[in-house]
C-alpha positions as CSV (number, residue, x, y, z in Angstrom):
1,M,122.9,161.7,49.9
2,A,121.0,158.3,51.6
3,L,122.7,157.0,54.8
4,P,123.8,153.5,54.8
5,S,121.4,151.0,56.0
6,T,124.2,149.2,57.8
7,Y,127.3,149.8,60.0
8,A,129.2,146.4,59.3
9,D,132.3,148.1,58.0
10,R,132.6,150.4,61.4
11,N,134.1,149.4,64.0
12,C,131.6,150.2,66.3
13,S,129.6,148.4,68.6
14,L,126.7,151.2,68.7
15,A,126.8,151.1,65.5
16,R,126.3,147.4,65.0
17,A,123.6,147.2,68.1
18,L,121.7,149.9,66.2
19,E,121.5,147.6,63.1
20,V,119.6,145.3,65.4
21,V,117.5,147.5,67.4
22,G,117.6,151.1,65.8
23,E,114.7,150.8,63.1
24,R,111.5,153.0,63.9
25,W,109.2,150.9,65.8
26,T,112.0,147.9,67.2
27,L,112.5,149.3,70.4
28,L,108.5,149.6,71.1
29,I,108.1,146.0,70.0
30,V,110.9,145.1,72.5
31,R,109.0,147.4,74.9
32,D,106.1,145.8,74.5
33,A,107.4,142.4,74.9
34,F,108.9,143.2,78.2
35,Y,105.2,144.4,79.1
36,G,103.9,140.6,78.4
37,V,102.7,141.4,74.8
38,R,103.3,138.1,73.0
39,K,100.6,137.8,69.8
40,F,101.2,139.5,66.5
41,G,97.8,141.0,66.3
42,D,98.4,142.5,70.0
43,F,101.6,144.2,68.8
44,A,100.0,145.8,65.8
45,T,96.9,147.0,68.1
46,Q,99.4,148.2,70.6
47,L,101.6,150.1,68.1
48,G,99.3,151.1,65.1
49,I,102.0,149.7,63.4
50,P,101.5,148.6,59.5
51,R,101.1,144.7,59.9
52,A,103.8,144.3,56.9
53,V,106.4,146.4,59.0
54,L,105.6,144.6,62.2
55,T,106.2,141.5,60.3
56,N,109.8,142.8,58.9
57,R,110.9,143.8,62.7
58,L,109.2,140.7,64.1
59,K,111.5,139.0,61.9
60,A,114.3,140.8,62.4
61,L,114.2,140.4,65.9
62,V,114.1,136.8,65.7
63,H,116.7,136.4,63.1
64,E,118.7,138.1,65.8
65,G,117.8,135.9,68.7
66,V,116.0,139.1,70.2
67,L,112.8,137.3,70.2
68,E,111.8,133.7,69.7
69,R,108.8,132.1,68.6
70,T,106.8,129.8,70.7
71,A,105.4,126.5,69.4
72,A,102.2,128.7,69.9
73,G,103.5,131.2,67.4
74,D,103.6,134.0,70.0
75,Y,106.9,135.8,70.4
76,Q,108.6,135.9,73.4
77,L,112.3,137.5,75.0
78,T,115.3,135.5,74.6
79,D,117.9,136.0,77.4
80,K,119.7,138.1,74.5
81,G,116.2,140.2,74.4
82,V,116.1,140.5,77.9
83,E,119.6,142.1,78.3
84,L,118.0,144.7,76.3
85,W,115.9,145.9,79.9
86,P,118.5,148.4,81.1
87,I,118.6,150.2,77.9
88,L,114.9,150.8,77.7
89,R,114.5,151.5,81.4
90,A,117.4,154.2,80.8
91,L,115.6,155.1,77.6
92,M,112.3,155.5,79.5
93,A,113.9,157.7,82.5
94,W,115.1,159.8,79.8
95,G,111.8,160.3,78.4
96,D,110.3,161.0,82.0
97,E,112.8,163.5,82.8
98,F,112.7,165.7,79.7
99,Y,109.2,165.4,78.1
100,S,106.8,164.2,81.2
101,P,106.2,167.4,83.1
102,R,103.8,165.8,85.4
103,G,106.3,163.0,86.5
104,D,107.1,159.6,85.2
105,K,104.5,157.7,83.0
106,R,105.1,154.4,84.5
107,T,106.4,153.1,87.8
108,L,108.6,150.5,88.5
109,R,108.8,148.8,91.8
110,H,109.9,145.8,93.2
111,D,107.5,143.1,93.3
112,L,108.5,141.4,96.6
113,D,108.5,144.3,98.8
114,G,106.9,146.7,97.0
115,G,110.0,149.3,96.6
116,L,110.3,152.0,94.2
117,L,113.0,151.4,91.7
118,D,115.6,154.2,90.9
119,H,116.7,154.7,87.3
120,E,119.3,152.3,87.7
121,G,117.1,149.4,89.2
122,R,118.0,149.8,93.1
123,C,115.2,149.2,94.8
124,A,114.6,152.1,97.6
125,Q,113.0,149.4,99.7
126,C,115.5,146.4,100.3
127,G,118.7,148.3,98.3
128,A,119.1,145.6,95.9
129,V,119.1,145.7,92.5
130,I,115.6,144.1,91.1
131,P,116.1,141.6,88.0
132,V,113.1,142.5,85.3
133,A,111.4,139.3,86.3
134,D,111.2,140.6,89.6
135,T,110.1,144.3,88.5
136,R,106.8,145.4,88.9
137,I,105.5,148.3,86.4
138,E,102.3,150.5,87.2
139,P,101.3,154.0,86.2
140,G,103.0,156.6,87.6
141,P,102.0,160.5,88.2
142,G,102.6,161.1,84.6
143,F,100.7,158.4,82.9
144,E,97.4,159.6,81.1
145,A,95.1,156.5,79.8
146,G,94.9,157.2,75.7
147,N,91.5,155.9,75.2
148,A,88.2,156.3,77.0
149,N,87.0,153.0,75.9
150,P,90.5,150.9,75.6
151,D,90.7,147.2,74.1
152,P,91.3,144.5,76.5
153,V,95.0,144.3,75.9
154,S,95.2,148.2,76.4
155,K,93.3,147.4,79.9
156,L,95.9,145.0,80.9
157,L,98.9,147.0,79.9
158,N,97.5,150.1,82.3
159,V,97.2,148.4,85.9
160,P,100.1,146.7,87.7
161,R,101.9,143.9,86.4
162,R,105.4,142.2,86.3
163,L,107.4,142.4,83.5
164,L,107.4,139.5,81.2
165,E,104.2,138.1,82.4
166,P,102.3,137.0,79.2
167,L,98.6,138.7,79.3
168,D,95.9,136.8,80.2
169,R,92.8,137.6,78.1
């Protein structure tokens, strides 16, 4: 018997949230938006996702107010989308803990003072919980550059950079 595709009749906020971000590829699209990916083609290249699936996921995220289209036709996170950061940060930490024996794949730092952020986003240097826009992401000890000849977008994503800043190519 097939599982239902919606949980609207359930009295559960988690089920409703999974309707929005629980489909395959969706959280990876949101992750890449935090990393600064804005263009349809860049999402497709980075994720290796079929274009029809990407189109569907982007339309759904725009419909739900997680992403918005800019006047240039790019995608960016809305305030509602930015609120997903603690969830992505927690999932990344969980993945590093259980599936990255050499350490964190990506390290998060406070961009203003360079302090390492813990898994709750607190800076080891100043003690503050750091907002997304002041968070720098960089390759960590468990990072493995996948392609010996990366495309221009991959090169930009594999160097230290602030979250939410659009990629300049």
